[in-house]
C-alpha positions as CSV (number, residue, x, y, z in Angstrom):
1,X,-70.6,49.4,-12.2
2,X,-70.4,46.8,-9.4
3,X,-68.0,47.0,-6.5
4,X,-66.6,43.9,-4.9
5,X,-64.9,43.9,-1.5
6,X,-62.2,41.3,-0.9
7,X,-60.8,40.4,2.4
8,X,-57.0,40.5,2.4
9,X,-56.9,37.5,4.7
10,X,-58.9,35.4,2.3
11,X,-56.9,36.5,-0.7
12,X,-53.6,35.7,0.8
13,X,-54.8,32.4,2.2
14,X,-56.0,31.3,-1.2
15,X,-52.9,32.8,-2.9
16,X,-54.8,35.3,-5.0
17,X,-58.1,35.9,-6.7
18,X,-59.1,35.8,-10.4
19,X,-62.1,37.8,-11.7
20,X,-63.7,36.6,-14.9
21,X,-66.9,37.3,-16.7
22,X,-69.4,34.4,-16.5
23,X,-69.1,33.9,-20.2
24,X,-65.3,33.5,-20.0
25,X,-65.6,31.2,-17.0
26,X,-68.1,28.9,-18.8
27,X,-65.7,28.8,-21.8
28,X,-62.8,27.8,-19.7
29,X,-64.8,25.3,-17.8
30,X,-66.1,23.7,-21.1
31,X,-62.5,23.4,-22.4
32,X,-61.2,21.6,-19.3
33,X,-63.7,18.8,-19.1
34,X,-61.7,15.6,-19.8
35,X,-62.5,13.7,-23.0
36,X,-62.5,9.9,-23.0
37,X,-62.3,7.9,-26.2
38,X,-63.2,4.2,-26.0
39,X,-61.9,1.6,-28.4
40,X,-62.4,-2.1,-28.9
41,X,-64.9,-4.1,-26.8
42,X,-65.6,-1.1,-24.5
43,X,-66.7,1.0,-27.4
44,X,-68.8,-1.7,-28.9
45,X,-70.5,-2.5,-25.6
46,X,-71.3,1.2,-25.0
47,X,-72.7,1.5,-28.6
48,X,-75.0,-1.5,-27.9
49,X,-76.1,0.0,-24.6
50,X,-76.9,3.4,-26.2
51,X,-78.8,1.6,-29.1
52,X,-80.8,-0.4,-26.5
53,X,-81.6,2.7,-24.5
54,X,-82.8,4.7,-27.6
55,X,-84.9,1.8,-28.7
56,X,-86.5,1.5,-25.2
57,X,-87.1,5.2,-25.2
58,X,-88.8,5.1,-28.6
59,X,-91.0,2.2,-27.4
60,X,-92.1,4.1,-24.2
61,X,-90.4,1.7,-21.8
62,X,-88.4,4.4,-20.0
63,X,-89.1,5.9,-16.6
64,X,-89.7,9.6,-16.4
65,X,-88.5,11.1,-13.1
66,X,-86.9,14.2,-11.7
67,X,-84.2,12.4,-9.8
68,X,-82.4,9.0,-9.6
69,X,-84.0,8.2,-6.3
70,X,-87.5,9.0,-7.7
71,X,-86.7,6.7,-10.8
72,X,-85.6,3.9,-8.5
73,X,-88.7,4.2,-6.4
74,X,-90.9,4.1,-9.5
75,X,-88.9,1.0,-10.7
76,X,-89.4,-0.8,-7.4
77,X,-93.2,-0.1,-7.5
78,X,-93.3,-1.6,-11.0
79,X,-91.9,-4.9,-9.5
80,X,-88.3,-4.8,-10.7
81,X,-85.8,-6.4,-8.4
82,X,-82.5,-4.8,-7.5
83,X,-79.4,-6.0,-9.3
């Protein structure tokens, strides 16, 4: 059994505390992510963009990096200009 100590000042300042298991917290978090549904031209444009990305990935034209900044640095080294 784990014991948690809560400061009365912190609890009253934040108007209370809720204790949840990590599994329950993850479930609540997953259900509260907003869903967006595209229609019309926006949906068509996104479908084309995804298809192009999947095709480039299959052809080995994608950049493998651990962060966006690393990917941008690799792209600059390859001679691509900024948009």
